[in-house]
N, C-alpha and C positions, 0 to 999 in steps of 0.2 A: 663621264656622263653622270649626272646627278640622279639620285633616287627620288621617286615621287613621294611626296609627304601626304600621309593620310590625315585628314582633318577630322577632329572629333566634333560631333554635334554639340550645339550649345547646351542642350539639356544634359548631355553626358559630362561635359566639361565643368558644369556647375554643381554636380552631385557632391554633397559633402562626404569627406572621408572620415569615417568613425574609427577611433582607436579600438584595439582588441579589447574584448570583454565588455563592450558597450552594451550588448544585449543583456548581459547580467545586470548592468547598471540600470537599464530600463525596467527590468523586472523588480529589482530591489527597491527602486523609488516608488513604483506602483504599489508594491506590498507595504512599504512603510506608510504611505499616504492612506491606504486602505485600513491599516491597523490603527492609525491615529483617528480615522473617521469612526471606526467601531468604538474606540474609547470615548469619543465625543457623544456618540449615540447612547452608549450605556450610562454615561454621566448625565445625560438629559433625562433618562429614565429614572434616575435617582430622585428627580423632583416629584414624580408621581407615585413611585413605588420604592419603599425603603429596602425591599428584598433585592433590588437591583444592585445593591452594593457588592454582593458576592460576584455577580457577573462582571462588574467594572474591575474588580480586583483580579478576577480570573483571566481577563483579556490583557492585563498588564505585561505578562511574560511574552505575549505575542509581539508587543511593541519592542521588547528587548531583543527578540530574535530578529525582527525586521531591521532594527538598528544595526545589529552585528553584521547582517548580510549587506546592508548599505555601506558600512565602513569597508568591508572586504571588497565589495565591488568597486568602490571609489579608489581604494589602494591598487587594485589590479589594473583599472583603467589608467591610473597615473603612472605606476611603475612599469608594469609589464606591457601595457598598451601604449605607453608614451603619449597619454592624453593630458588634458588640462588638470592642473592641481586645484582648480576652482571647485570641482565636485568634491574633492577630498576635504577642502576647507569648510564648505557648506555642510558636509556630512559630519565632520568633527564638531562643528558648532551645534548642530542638531543633537548630537550625542550628549554634549555637555548640558544642553537645555533639557533634554529628556531625563537625564540623571537628576537634575535639580527638581524637575517635575515630580519624580518618584519620591524624593525626600519631602518636598512640600506637601504632596498629597498624603503621605504617611503621617505627617504631623497634624493634618486636619485644617490647614490654613487655606480655606477655600477662596479667600480674597486674592490670593496669588495663584492658586492651583487652577482655577477656572479660566482666567484670562491667559495664563501661560499655555494652557491646553489649546485654547483657540488659536493662539499665535503659532504654536507648534504645527497644528494641522495646516494653517495658512502657509507657513514656511515650507512644509513638506510638499504642498501642492505647487508652490512656485518652483521648487527644485525639480519636481516631476515634469512640470511644463518646460523647463529649460532642457532637461534631458531628452524629452520626447520631441522637442522642436526640430525642424529639419536643418537648422543651422548649428553646427558644432561650436562649442565654446573655444575661445582663443587660447 
């Protein structure tokens, strides 16, 4: 005699399976995007108030902390969670670009620093959108 087969509902069958530590990945991408947004806001304040330079410099370490958390989360999702390496590759590229951003900003080259800052925020927003989307990466 055969056993009856329990059918899963179509909504349950299509639910994406997220790798371990994916919650940390969500938090870290949101934190990084928010940190880069704050950097952009403080940079915009430099246009009207020279005293904002200290605030812009003071929020730089927050971006560093956010980037380190992002790399750790991407590594955990990839290695321990057996998730996609796509997030790690994107996070590593962001880390390299943020490092370049710090060097360029310290040298005072605004012609590169400002557009790179805008690109960094855009890239972090795209990464956050991918991480927060209901469909997992391949």
